C-alpha positions in Angstrom: -12.3 12.6 2.5 -15.1 13.9 0.4 -14.5 13.4 -3.3 -15.3 16.4 -5.5 -14.4 14.6 -8.7 -14.9 11.0 -10.0 -11.9 8.8 -9.0 -11.3 5.7 -11.1 -8.4 3.2 -11.0 -6.2 5.4 -13.3 -6.8 8.5 -11.1 -4.8 7.3 -8.1 -7.4 7.5 -5.4 -6.6 7.0 -1.8 -4.7 3.8 -0.9 -5.2 2.2 2.5 -3.8 -0.8 4.4 -6.8 -2.6 5.8 -6.4 -3.4 9.6 -3.4 -1.2 10.0 -5.2 1.1 12.5 -4.6 -1.7 15.0 -0.8 -1.6 14.7 1.5 0.4 16.9 5.0 1.7 16.8 7.6 -0.4 15.0 5.0 -2.8 13.5 3.1 0.1 11.8 6.4 1.5 10.4 7.3 -2.0 9.1 3.9 -2.6 7.5 4.0 0.9 5.9 7.4 0.1 4.3 6.2 -3.3 3.1 3.0 -1.8 1.6 5.1 0.4 -0.7 6.6 -2.6 -2.5 3.8 -5.2 -2.0 0.6 -3.8 -3.3 -1.3 -6.9 -2.2 -1.3 -5.3 1.3 -3.2 -2.3 0.0 -6.7 -1.4 -1.3 -7.2 1.5 -3.6 -10.4 3.5 -3.0 -12.2 4.6 -6.2 -15.6 6.2 -6.2 -17.8 8.8 -7.9 -17.8 12.5 -7.0 -19.8 13.1 -3.8 -18.7 10.0 -2.1 -17.2 10.1 1.4 -14.4 7.9 2.7 -14.3 7.6 6.5 -11.4 5.9 8.3 -9.4 6.0 11.5 -6.5 8.5 11.2 -4.1 5.7 12.4 -4.9 3.7 9.3 -1.9 3.6 7.0 -3.0 5.6 3.9 -1.6 7.6 1.1 -2.2 8.7 -2.5 -2.2 6.2 -5.3 -0.2 6.9 -8.5 -2.1 9.2 -10.9 -1.8 7.7 -14.4 -4.8 9.5 -16.0 -3.3 13.0 -15.9 -6.6 14.3 -14.4 -6.8 16.3 -11.2 -8.3 14.7 -8.1 -10.1 17.2 -6.0 -11.3 16.4 -2.5 -12.0 17.9 0.9 -10.2 16.6 3.9 -11.8 16.9 7.3 -10.7 15.4 10.7 -12.0 15.1 14.2 -10.3 14.4 17.4 -12.6 14.0 20.5 -11.4 16.1 23.5 -10.6 12.9 25.5 -7.9 12.0 22.9 -4.7 13.8 22.1 -2.9 14.1 18.7 0.0 11.8 18.1 3.4 13.0 19.3 4.8 15.6 16.9 1.5 15.6 14.9 -0.2 18.6 16.3 
């Protein structure tokens, strides 16, 4: 994610669950559900415009709650090496 605007704590930002890229199947779904109610499992990424956030696609992530009323603008880019295939039903 390349941030085109400054993103502070009130702007939502991207929320990630550290270490979740190592989880599979049912464990990942369970942790994702827990993270929705227990914010101690998550980290909110805030940064100035021009910053880039790199993470494994399998990291549980989402959008934080926007409380500022400001727009968050960013560019999303992804890469899958040819030796890997997208997840089932995620083409």
